[in-house]
N, CA, C and O of each residue as an XYZ file, in Angstrom:
776
protein
N     280.824    -69.959     86.335
C     279.501    -70.090     86.916
C     278.930    -71.463     86.552
O     279.071    -71.928     85.420
N     278.294    -72.092     87.516
C     277.675    -73.396     87.299
C     276.282    -73.215     86.710
O     275.646    -72.182     86.922
N     275.808    -74.211     85.971
C     274.429    -74.129     85.481
C     273.428    -74.302     86.627
O     273.699    -75.015     87.593
N     272.286    -73.653     86.511
C     271.250    -73.760     87.534
C     270.613    -75.136     87.594
O     269.958    -75.479     88.578
N     270.804    -75.929     86.540
C     270.263    -77.295     86.510
C     271.378    -78.323     86.679
O     271.398    -79.352     86.005
N     272.289    -78.031     87.575
C     273.495    -78.844     87.768
C     273.192    -80.320     87.995
O     273.978    -81.185     87.608
N     272.051    -80.611     88.623
C     271.730    -81.992     88.980
C     270.660    -82.597     88.070
O     269.960    -83.527     88.473
N     270.528    -82.082     86.858
C     269.514    -82.586     85.930
C     269.721    -84.057     85.606
O     268.754    -84.787     85.393
N     270.954    -84.492     85.569
C     271.281    -85.891     85.274
C     272.105    -86.434     86.439
O     273.334    -86.471     86.381
N     271.424    -86.846     87.475
C     272.098    -87.278     88.697
C     272.680    -88.680     88.534
O     271.974    -89.630     88.196
N     273.958    -88.778     88.778
C     274.670    -90.038     88.616
C     274.482    -90.951     89.826
O     274.240    -90.488     90.940
N     274.598    -92.243     89.587
C     274.724    -93.222     90.660
C     276.213    -93.375     90.937
O     277.007    -93.553     90.013
N     276.589    -93.305     92.205
C     277.990    -93.384     92.608
C     278.220    -94.687     93.357
O     277.331    -95.156     94.068
N     279.382    -95.270     93.211
C     279.693    -96.496     93.942
C     281.022    -96.321     94.667
O     281.919    -95.613     94.211
N     281.115    -96.995     95.818
C     282.341    -97.039     96.599
C     282.611    -98.505     96.913
O     281.927    -99.393     96.405
N     283.596    -98.745     97.739
C     283.938   -100.123     98.088
C     282.752   -100.870     98.697
O     282.552   -102.051     98.414
N     281.965   -100.187     99.533
C     280.866   -100.868    100.231
C     279.484   -100.303     99.945
O     278.479   -100.865    100.381
N     279.428    -99.195     99.214
C     278.155    -98.491     99.072
C     277.786    -98.238     97.618
O     278.644    -98.165     96.738
N     276.490    -98.108     97.396
C     275.947    -97.576     96.143
C     275.114    -96.358     96.534
O     274.216    -96.458     97.371
N     275.408    -95.229     95.937
C     274.655    -94.009     96.175
C     273.807    -93.774     94.932
O     274.311    -93.378     93.881
N     272.516    -94.026     95.073
C     271.612    -93.915     93.931
C     270.638    -92.777     94.169
O     270.347    -92.443     95.318
N     270.119    -92.164     93.079
C     269.190    -91.058     93.265
C     268.038    -91.452     94.196
O     267.386    -92.478     94.004
N     267.809    -90.623     95.193
C     266.756    -90.854     96.180
C     265.401    -90.656     95.512
O     265.196    -89.677     94.795
N     264.486    -91.575     95.746
C     263.170    -91.482     95.128
C     262.123    -92.257     95.896
O     262.383    -92.734     97.000
N     260.932    -92.387     95.313
C     259.812    -93.044     95.994
C     260.105    -94.460     96.462
O     259.520    -94.918     97.444
N     260.996    -95.156     95.778
C     261.316    -96.532     96.162
C     262.056    -96.602     97.498
O     262.230    -97.689     98.049
N     262.488    -95.470     98.018
C     263.213    -95.426     99.293
C     262.340    -94.956    100.448
O     262.848    -94.607    101.514
N     261.021    -94.948    100.235
C     260.121    -94.417    101.262
C     260.292    -95.107    102.606
O     260.404    -94.428    103.626
N     260.316    -96.417    102.636
C     260.367    -97.138    103.922
C     261.596    -96.733    104.735
O     261.489    -96.468    105.932
N     262.742    -96.685    104.099
C     263.955    -96.300    104.807
C     263.941    -94.844    105.235
O     264.343    -94.515    106.350
N     263.477    -93.971    104.346
C     263.415    -92.545    104.683
C     262.441    -92.308    105.833
O     262.726    -91.534    106.747
N     261.295    -92.973    105.785
C     260.296    -92.807    106.843
C     260.837    -93.327    108.182
O     260.658    -92.683    109.215
N     261.487    -94.476    108.163
C     262.063    -95.024    109.388
C     263.089    -94.064    109.976
O     263.159    -93.899    111.194
N     263.882    -93.433    109.123
C     264.874    -92.478    109.595
C     264.257    -91.285    110.292
O     264.811    -90.768    111.262
N     263.116    -90.851    109.803
C     262.435    -89.713    110.427
C     261.799    -90.076    111.760
O     261.418    -89.192    112.528
N     261.682    -91.361    112.041
C     261.122    -91.809    113.322
C     262.203    -92.075    114.358
O     261.892    -92.326    115.522
N     263.476    -92.024    113.950
C     264.598    -92.317    114.836
C     264.943    -91.071    115.652
O     265.430    -90.088    115.092
N     264.699    -91.094    116.976
C     264.953    -89.899    117.796
C     266.402    -89.408    117.736
O     266.639    -88.200    117.743
N     267.360    -90.312    117.678
C     268.762    -89.891    117.636
C     269.093    -89.232    116.298
O     269.816    -88.237    116.265
N     268.575    -89.772    115.199
C     268.806    -89.151    113.892
C     268.184    -87.758    113.852
O     268.768    -86.834    113.286
N     267.012    -87.604    114.444
C     266.355    -86.286    114.482
C     267.193    -85.303    115.302
O     267.327    -84.141    114.920
N     267.751    -85.752    116.411
C     268.589    -84.883    117.237
C     269.862    -84.494    116.491
O     270.232    -83.320    116.475
N     270.531    -85.457    115.877
C     271.787    -85.190    115.187
C     271.612    -84.225    114.021
O     272.536    -83.483    113.687
N     270.442    -84.228    113.401
C     270.176    -83.315    112.285
C     269.418    -82.072    112.722
O     269.193    -81.175    111.910
N     269.019    -81.998    113.983
C     268.282    -80.838    114.475
C     266.902    -80.714    113.862
O     266.408    -79.604    113.661
N     266.276    -81.838    113.565
C     264.974    -81.851    112.902
C     263.847    -81.741    113.927
O     263.536    -82.703    114.630
N     263.248    -80.571    114.002
C     262.108    -80.346    114.893
C     260.782    -80.692    114.210
O     259.826    -81.101    114.869
N     260.734    -80.528    112.906
C     259.473    -80.679    112.173
C     258.944    -82.108    112.249
O     259.709    -83.070    112.300
N     257.637    -82.221    112.254
C     256.942    -83.510    112.171
C     256.401    -83.648    110.752
O     255.942    -82.668    110.164
N     256.452    -84.840    110.209
C     256.015    -85.080    108.839
C     254.984    -86.194    108.813
O     254.952    -87.052    109.696
N     254.145    -86.170    107.792
C     253.207    -87.260    107.565
C     253.779    -88.162    106.482
O     254.621    -87.724    105.698
N     253.336    -89.417    106.425
C     253.798    -90.282    105.334
C     253.504    -89.682    103.957
O     254.306    -89.821    103.033
N     252.366    -89.023    103.821
C     252.008    -88.424    102.530
C     253.000    -87.329    102.141
O     253.374    -87.218    100.973
N     253.426    -86.523    103.111
C     254.398    -85.468    102.815
C     255.720    -86.067    102.339
O     256.337    -85.543    101.411
N     256.152    -87.141    102.955
C     257.422    -87.759    102.566
C     257.298    -88.420    101.200
O     258.217    -88.330    100.386
N     256.185    -89.077    100.941
C     255.986    -89.670     99.609
C     255.995    -88.583     98.531
O     256.605    -88.758     97.476
N     255.326    -87.473     98.795
C     255.282    -86.371     97.835
C     256.680    -85.786     97.621
O     257.075    -85.515     96.487
N     257.429    -85.591     98.716
C     258.787    -85.069     98.619
C     259.658    -85.993     97.767
O     260.343    -85.533     96.854
N     259.633    -87.278     98.060
C     260.448    -88.230     97.316
C     260.059    -88.272     95.841
O     260.927    -88.372     94.973
N     258.759    -88.195     95.553
C     258.289    -88.233     94.171
C     258.735    -86.994     93.391
O     258.893    -87.061     92.172
N     258.936    -85.880     94.066
C     259.303    -84.650     93.389
C     260.796    -84.436     93.203
O     261.196    -83.515     92.491
N     261.620    -85.255     93.818
C     263.063    -85.032     93.760
C     263.643    -85.149     92.357
O     264.571    -84.415     92.016
N     263.124    -86.041     91.547
C     263.680    -86.228     90.203
C     263.546    -84.961     89.352
O     264.337    -84.750     88.433
N     262.573    -84.134     89.645
C     262.367    -82.895     88.894
C     263.195    -81.734     89.442
O     263.240    -80.666     88.831
N     263.846    -81.929     90.577
C     264.663    -80.872     91.186
C     266.059    -80.930     90.577
O     266.784    -81.904     90.778
N     266.432    -79.914     89.850
C     267.743    -79.890     89.213
C     268.724    -78.967     89.930
O     269.844    -78.756     89.466
N     268.290    -78.418     91.066
C     269.139    -77.521     91.839
C     269.740    -78.224     93.058
O     270.396    -77.586     93.882
N     269.523    -79.510     93.172
C     270.042    -80.285     94.305
C     270.185    -81.740     93.883
O     269.518    -82.206     92.960
N     271.067    -82.447     94.579
C     271.250    -83.874     94.358
C     271.012    -84.615     95.658
O     271.651    -84.324     96.669
N     270.100    -85.565     95.639
C     269.766    -86.374     96.815
C     270.036    -87.833     96.473
O     269.515    -88.359     95.490
N     270.851    -88.475     97.291
C     271.185    -89.877     97.067
C     270.748    -90.734     98.246
O     270.873    -90.326     99.401
N     270.239    -91.917     97.951
C     270.022    -92.946     98.962
C     271.350    -93.666     99.157
O     272.013    -94.028     98.185
N     271.733    -93.870    100.403
C     272.960    -94.597    100.724
C     272.567    -96.055    100.926
O     271.868    -96.392    101.881
N     273.019    -96.910    100.028
C     272.681    -98.334    100.046
C     273.954    -99.132    100.323
O     274.939    -99.025     99.592
N     273.920    -99.932    101.389
C     275.047   -100.838    101.639
C     274.928   -101.981    100.644
O     273.921   -102.688    100.608
N     275.958   -102.149     99.847
C     275.957   -103.213     98.857
C     276.118   -104.562     99.541
O     276.754   -104.673    100.589
N     275.544   -105.560     98.945
C     275.664   -106.918     99.485
C     277.108   -107.394     99.344
O     277.772   -107.130     98.342
N     277.575   -108.100    100.371
C     278.901   -108.711    100.327
C     278.857   -109.960    101.203
O     277.789   -110.360    101.669
N     280.009   -110.569    101.425
C     280.044   -111.808    102.204
C     279.582   -111.586    103.645
O     278.908   -112.437    104.224
N     279.946   -110.448    104.214
C     279.565   -110.165    105.593
C     278.088   -109.766    105.707
O     277.423   -110.095    106.689
N     277.590   -109.058    104.700
C     276.201   -108.594    104.677
C     275.577   -109.066    103.364
O     275.691   -108.367    102.358
N     274.929   -110.217    103.342
C     274.445   -110.784    102.085
C     273.284   -110.011    101.446
O     272.952   -110.261    100.287
N     272.665   -109.088    102.173
C     271.549   -108.323    101.622
C     271.905   -106.846    101.528
O     272.609   -106.309    102.383
N     271.407   -106.195    100.474
C     271.549   -104.749    100.378
C     270.655   -104.106    101.432
O     269.639   -104.673    101.833
N     271.050   -102.907    101.875
C     270.287   -102.256    102.931
C     270.365   -100.740    102.802
O     271.437   -100.189    102.552
N     269.229   -100.068    102.972
C     269.163    -98.613    102.993
C     269.780    -98.125    104.309
O     269.373    -98.548    105.392
N     270.770    -97.228    104.198
C     271.451    -96.724    105.388
C     271.152    -95.256    105.672
O     271.437    -94.771    106.767
N     270.584    -94.546    104.709
C     270.299    -93.133    104.919
C     270.371    -92.372    103.615
O     270.186    -92.926    102.532
N     270.647    -91.080    103.751
C     270.697    -90.228    102.569
C     271.864    -89.253    102.681
O     272.316    -88.910    103.773
N     272.333    -88.822    101.517
C     273.381    -87.808    101.432
C     272.930    -86.815    100.366
O     272.394    -87.198     99.326
N     273.159    -85.531    100.643
C     272.547    -84.481     99.820
C     273.549    -83.376     99.517
O     274.321    -82.967    100.385
N     273.529    -82.901     98.284
C     274.137    -81.632     97.899
C     272.966    -80.697     97.619
O     272.134    -80.983     96.758
N     272.898    -79.578     98.344
C     271.767    -78.664     98.191
C     272.257    -77.223     98.286
O     273.459    -76.959     98.300
N     271.309    -76.307     98.349
C     271.640    -74.878     98.455
C     272.621    -74.464     97.357
O     273.609    -73.780     97.623
N     272.341    -74.884     96.128
C     273.194    -74.539     94.997
C     273.279    -73.023     94.835
O     272.262    -72.340     94.719
N     274.492    -72.516     94.830
C     274.775    -71.115     94.519
C     275.601    -71.153     93.238
O     276.830    -71.204     93.280
N     274.907    -71.128     92.097
C     275.565    -71.287     90.803
C     276.577    -70.182     90.534
O     277.645    -70.444     89.981
N     276.254    -68.945     90.921
C     277.163    -67.824     90.674
C     278.494    -67.999     91.392
O     279.541    -67.636     90.856
N     278.462    -68.551     92.593
C     279.672    -68.720     93.391
C     280.185    -70.157     93.409
O     281.083    -70.494     94.180
N     279.610    -70.997     92.558
C     280.055    -72.372     92.355
C     280.160    -73.146     93.657
O     281.141    -73.849     93.903
N     279.125    -73.005     94.496
C     279.156    -73.694     95.783
C     277.840    -74.419     96.043
O     276.795    -74.092     95.480
N     277.933    -75.408     96.914
C     276.757    -76.178     97.343
C     276.892    -76.473     98.834
O     277.982    -76.429     99.405
N     275.751    -76.773     99.440
C     275.729    -77.252    100.809
C     275.759    -78.771    100.804
O     275.509    -79.406     99.780
N     276.064    -79.335    101.942
C     276.172    -80.783    102.085
C     275.489    -81.207    103.377
O     275.573    -80.520    104.395
N     274.817    -82.339    103.320
C     274.319    -82.952    104.544
C     274.212    -84.454    104.329
O     274.067    -84.934    103.204
N     274.288    -85.178    105.432
C     274.162    -86.628    105.397
C     273.447    -87.060    106.664
O     273.637    -86.476    107.731
N     272.633    -88.075    106.535
C     271.959    -88.653    107.699
C     271.967    -90.167    107.530
O     271.348    -90.705    106.612
N     272.672    -90.843    108.423
C     272.619    -92.305    108.478
C     271.633    -92.644    109.572
O     271.811    -92.255    110.726
N     270.592    -93.370    109.204
C     269.479    -93.509    110.128
C     269.454    -94.784    110.949
O     269.096    -94.693    112.124
N     269.789    -95.935    110.462
C     269.824    -97.051    111.414
C     270.982    -96.846    112.376
O     272.102    -96.570    111.947
N     270.728    -96.975    113.651
C     271.777    -96.733    114.648
C     273.004    -97.600    114.404
O     274.126    -97.154    114.646
N     272.815    -98.827    113.932
C     273.963    -99.713    113.724
C     274.780    -99.344    112.486
O     275.834    -99.935    112.252
N     274.316    -98.378    111.691
C     275.090    -97.908    110.545
C     276.103    -96.843    110.958
O     277.061    -96.577    110.233
N     275.890    -96.244    112.109
C     276.774    -95.188    112.586
C     278.036    -95.811    113.199
O     277.986    -96.864    113.836
N     279.151    -95.136    112.989
C     280.414    -95.614    113.560
C     281.067    -96.732    112.769
O     282.009    -97.358    113.255
N     280.589    -96.996    111.565
C     281.147    -98.065    110.731
C     281.974    -97.543    109.557
O     282.485    -98.323    108.754
N     282.102    -96.218    109.462
C     282.841    -95.618    108.357
C     282.009    -95.370    107.117
O     282.528    -94.860    106.124
N     280.724    -95.719    107.145
C     279.865    -95.496    105.975
C     279.714    -94.008    105.680
O     279.701    -93.604    104.517
N     279.601    -93.196    106.722
C     279.438    -91.758    106.529
C     280.638    -91.135    105.861
O     280.494    -90.321    104.949
N     281.826    -91.510    106.307
C     283.048    -90.997    105.696
C     283.131    -91.425    104.237
O     283.493    -90.632    103.369
N     282.798    -92.668    103.976
C     282.862    -93.210    102.614
C     281.886    -92.489    101.683
O     282.250    -92.104    100.572
N     280.645    -92.309    102.142
C     279.633    -91.623    101.332
C     279.996    -90.156    101.141
O     279.824    -89.607    100.052
N     280.500    -89.520    102.201
C     280.888    -88.112    102.115
C     281.997    -87.926    101.092
O     281.917    -87.038    100.242
N     283.017    -88.746    101.167
C     284.139    -88.635    100.226
C     283.678    -88.841     98.787
O     284.139    -88.148     97.880
N     282.773    -89.789     98.576
C     282.289    -90.050     97.214
C     281.508    -88.869     96.656
O     281.704    -88.486     95.503
N     280.626    -88.290     97.460
C     279.797    -87.184     96.975
C     280.625    -85.917     96.810
O     280.432    -85.179     95.844
N     281.540    -85.653     97.730
C     282.411    -84.483     97.597
C     283.298    -84.640     96.354
O     283.473    -83.689     95.593
N     283.845    -85.818     96.155
C     284.643    -86.061     94.953
C     283.840    -85.849     93.686
O     284.343    -85.268     92.724
N     282.596    -86.310     93.669
C     281.712    -86.117     92.516
C     281.447    -84.624     92.300
O     281.458    -84.145     91.166
N     281.208    -83.896     93.391
C     280.933    -82.463     93.273
C     282.111    -81.733     92.615
O     281.916    -80.903     91.726
N     283.309    -82.044     93.051
C     284.487    -81.357     92.517
C     284.913    -81.895     91.153
O     285.112    -81.128     90.210
N     285.052    -83.209     91.054
C     285.653    -83.808     89.870
C     284.699    -83.915     88.683
O     285.131    -83.811     87.535
N     283.421    -84.119     88.943
C     282.458    -84.318     87.850
C     281.584    -83.097     87.591
O     281.261    -82.800     86.440
N     281.199    -82.389     88.646
C     280.262    -81.277     88.495
C     280.943    -79.917     88.400
O     280.317    -78.947     87.973
N     282.200    -79.827     88.785
C     282.924    -78.565     88.688
C     282.641    -77.574     89.797
O     282.865    -76.375     89.628
N     282.151    -78.057     90.935
C     281.889    -77.198     92.085
C     283.217    -76.712     92.661
O     284.211    -77.436     92.631
N     283.234    -75.486     93.187
C     284.438    -74.935     93.810
C     284.452    -75.120     95.326
O     285.513    -75.323     95.917
N     283.260    -75.050     95.966
C     283.196    -75.089     97.424
C     282.003    -75.921     97.876
O     280.914    -75.830     97.310
N     282.228    -76.733     98.903
C     281.160    -77.497     99.555
C     281.205    -77.123    101.030
O     282.267    -77.144    101.652
N     280.038    -76.778    101.587
C     279.964    -76.338    102.981
C     278.918    -77.137    103.731
O     277.987    -77.680    103.137
N     279.080    -77.205    105.047
C     278.119    -77.917    105.889
C     278.094    -77.306    107.272
O     278.932    -76.473    107.619
N     277.124    -77.732    108.050
C     277.044    -77.389    109.463
C     276.897    -78.682    110.243
O     276.223    -79.612    109.800
N     277.532    -78.738    111.412
C     277.430    -79.894    112.285
C     277.321    -79.379    113.715
O     278.023    -78.441    114.093
N     276.452    -79.983    114.502
C     276.282    -79.538    115.880
C     277.450    -80.008    116.741
O     278.020    -81.074    116.511
N     277.794    -79.196    117.733
C     278.977    -79.491    118.546
C     278.832    -80.752    119.389
O     279.828    -81.258    119.906
N     277.607    -81.275    119.541
C     277.432    -82.517    120.301
C     277.602    -83.756    119.427
O     277.298    -84.867    119.862
N     278.085    -83.576    118.197
C     278.246    -84.688    117.267
C     279.708    -84.798    116.802
O     279.998    -84.603    115.622
N     280.628    -85.111    117.731
C     282.041    -85.185    117.332
C     282.338    -86.300    116.334
O     283.288    -86.190    115.559
N     281.550    -87.363    116.337
C     281.788    -88.448    115.378
C     281.604    -87.943    113.949
O     282.409    -88.259    113.073
N     280.545    -87.156    113.706
C     280.328    -86.595    112.371
C     281.450    -85.625    112.016
O     281.945    -85.626    110.889
N     281.845    -84.809    112.969
C     282.928    -83.853    112.698
C     284.190    -84.592    112.274
O     284.850    -84.177    111.321
N     284.538    -85.670    112.955
C     285.725    -86.450    112.576
C     285.573    -87.028    111.167
O     286.527    -87.029    110.389
N     284.381    -87.516    110.844
C     284.155    -88.069    109.499
C     284.341    -86.988    108.434
O     284.936    -87.239    107.386
N     283.831    -85.786    108.707
C     283.987    -84.688    107.746
C     285.462    -84.295    107.617
O     285.941    -84.031    106.514
N     286.173    -84.257    108.732
C     287.596    -83.922    108.677
C     288.376    -84.980    107.898
O     289.302    -84.646    107.158
N     288.012    -86.249    108.058
C     288.671    -87.311    107.289
C     288.455    -87.122    105.797
O     289.313    -87.475    104.988
N     287.302    -86.561    105.434
C     286.986    -86.327    104.021
C     287.585    -85.017    103.510
O     287.439    -84.697    102.330
N     288.258    -84.253    104.380
C     288.953    -83.051    103.946
C     288.333    -81.730    104.376
O     288.887    -80.674    104.070
N     287.201    -81.751    105.075
C     286.567    -80.507    105.525
C     287.379    -79.876    106.655
O     288.044    -80.568    107.426
N     287.310    -78.556    106.733
C     287.981    -77.768    107.764
C     286.936    -76.950    108.510
O     286.014    -76.413    107.897
N     287.073    -76.851    109.829
C     286.178    -75.989    110.606
C     286.483    -74.546    110.246
O     287.635    -74.114    110.295
N     285.440    -73.800    109.881
C     285.603    -72.404    109.479
C     284.984    -71.434    110.476
O     285.323    -70.251    110.477
N     284.093    -71.910    111.315
C     283.470    -70.991    112.260
C     282.499    -71.695    113.186
O     282.260    -72.898    113.075
N     281.952    -70.924    114.093
C     281.013    -71.438    115.084
C     279.843    -70.472    115.192
O     280.024    -69.263    115.340
N     278.648    -71.027    115.115
C     277.437    -70.264    115.387
C     276.997    -70.651    116.792
O     276.579    -71.782    117.039
N     277.096    -69.708    117.691
C     276.810    -70.010    119.089
C     275.303    -70.171    119.302
O     274.495    -69.407    118.775
N     274.957    -71.187    120.091
C     273.582    -71.470    120.491
C     272.619    -71.398    119.304
O     271.624    -70.673    119.324
N     272.946    -72.168    118.281
C     272.156    -72.176    117.049
C     270.980    -73.136    117.093
O     270.055    -73.013    116.290
N     270.997    -74.095    118.021
C     269.941    -75.102    118.118
C     269.477    -75.216    119.556
O     270.284    -75.362    120.474
N     268.177    -75.148    119.742
C     267.582    -75.403    121.056
C     266.931    -76.773    120.986
O     265.944    -76.963    120.275
N     267.485    -77.727    121.724
C     266.990    -79.106    121.689
C     266.671    -79.553    123.112
O     267.554    -79.672    123.961
N     265.407    -79.791    123.343
C     264.926    -80.255    124.643
C     265.488    -79.415    125.785
O     265.953    -79.950    126.792
N     265.440    -78.099    125.618
C     265.834    -77.172    126.663
C     267.308    -76.835    126.723
O     267.705    -75.988    127.524
N     268.134    -77.468    125.906
C     269.571    -77.207    125.905
C     269.987    -76.556    124.586
O     269.509    -76.931    123.515
N     270.881    -75.578    124.684
C     271.415    -74.918    123.500
C     272.649    -75.665    123.007
O     273.449    -76.166    123.797
N     272.786    -75.729    121.684
C     273.962    -76.334    121.063
C     274.524    -75.380    120.020
O     273.777    -74.694    119.321
N     275.842    -75.345    119.924
C     276.508    -74.562    118.888
C     276.530    -75.360    117.588
O     276.481    -76.590    117.593
N     276.605    -74.637    116.487
C     276.741    -75.246    115.171
C     278.094    -74.844    114.608
O     278.434    -73.661    114.565
N     278.857    -75.831    114.181
C     280.153    -75.571    113.555
C     279.957    -75.538    112.054
O     279.310    -76.420    111.489
N     280.515    -74.522    111.400
C     280.489    -74.473    109.951
C     281.804    -75.047    109.447
O     282.875    -74.732    109.964
N     281.704    -75.885    108.440
C     282.880    -76.531    107.864
C     282.812    -76.394    106.356
O     281.724    -76.315    105.786
N     283.953    -76.366    105.712
C     283.988    -76.263    104.267
C     285.194    -76.953    103.691
O     286.170    -77.247    104.381
N     285.095    -77.202    102.401
C     286.210    -77.762    101.636
C     286.163    -77.120    100.254
O     285.093    -76.942     99.673
N     287.338    -76.777     99.740
C     287.461    -76.184     98.416
C     288.004    -77.218     97.438
O     288.657    -78.184     97.832
N     287.727    -76.999     96.175
C     288.177    -77.953     95.158
C     289.687    -78.123     95.158
O     290.184    -79.179     94.766
N     290.425    -77.115     95.587
C     291.903    -77.205     95.598
C     292.462    -77.783     96.895
O     293.659    -78.056     96.989
N     291.606    -77.969     97.889
C     292.065    -78.531     99.160
C     292.433    -80.002     99.001
O     291.845    -80.707     98.180
N     293.402    -80.462     99.782
C     293.734    -81.896     99.717
C     292.573    -82.748    100.231
O     291.898    -82.409    101.204
N     292.376    -83.842     99.549
C     291.368    -84.810     99.975
C     292.089    -86.120    100.257
O     292.826    -86.625     99.410
N     291.878    -86.663    101.436
C     292.554    -87.920    101.777
C     292.147    -89.041    100.823
O     291.022    -89.078    100.325
N     293.071    -89.934    100.587
C     292.768    -91.113     99.791
C     292.007    -92.087    100.665
O     292.566    -92.663    101.598
N     290.734    -92.270    100.364
C     289.906    -93.213    101.112
C     289.580    -94.391    100.217
O     289.580    -94.246     98.994
N     289.304    -95.547    100.784
C     288.979    -96.716     99.954
C     287.618    -96.554     99.312
O     286.594    -96.865     99.920
N     287.607    -96.068     98.085
C     286.371    -95.909     97.351
C     286.340    -96.915     96.239
O     285.374    -96.964     95.478
C-alpha cells in the first residue's frame, strides 16, 4: 500500500529537452493562457469556465496537496530555443493508495508545442518517476477518440488501450468516445531519450 501523502516531497524531473518542476503560483501566466486556448479545452474536455482568482488560488494550494503531483512542463533553453518556455502541465492524480494506482493527464497548451514529441517525453518521465521512485503499480488515463496524436504518444510511453467509454463527452453538439489506457509497473517501457 502506498502512503496517502505520496507527493509530499515532489521532485523536479529533467529530460533531454524538458524540466518538470512542481506547478505553482509562478506558472500562472502559462496556466491561464492554456485555459484560454480553445483547442486545449477541447482536447481535455474542459467545459468549466474559470476566473483568474480561481486559478491563482488553485496554484497556490497545490504545494499542500500530498495526494497528487502537478508539474509545469518547461522547455529548457538550448541552441535552437535560447529561452525557457512554459509548455503546459502534467499530473498524477486520483491516488488510490490501497491499490497502488494513480491517474495521469497532460495538457500542452501552446499550439506550437504539440506534435514536437514534448508530450511523449514528459509522459515517459512522469510514468518512470511514478514506477521507479514512488512505487506505483498502475497508471491510468483517458483520451478522447478524436485525439489520435495523444493516443500515439501514450502508446510510445508504454500505455495500452484497455477499454472504451462510448459517448462520454458532448462537445459542441457532437458525442465523442473516451478510451481508457493503462500501464503497469511490470509492463515494458520503451527507451526514450530522457
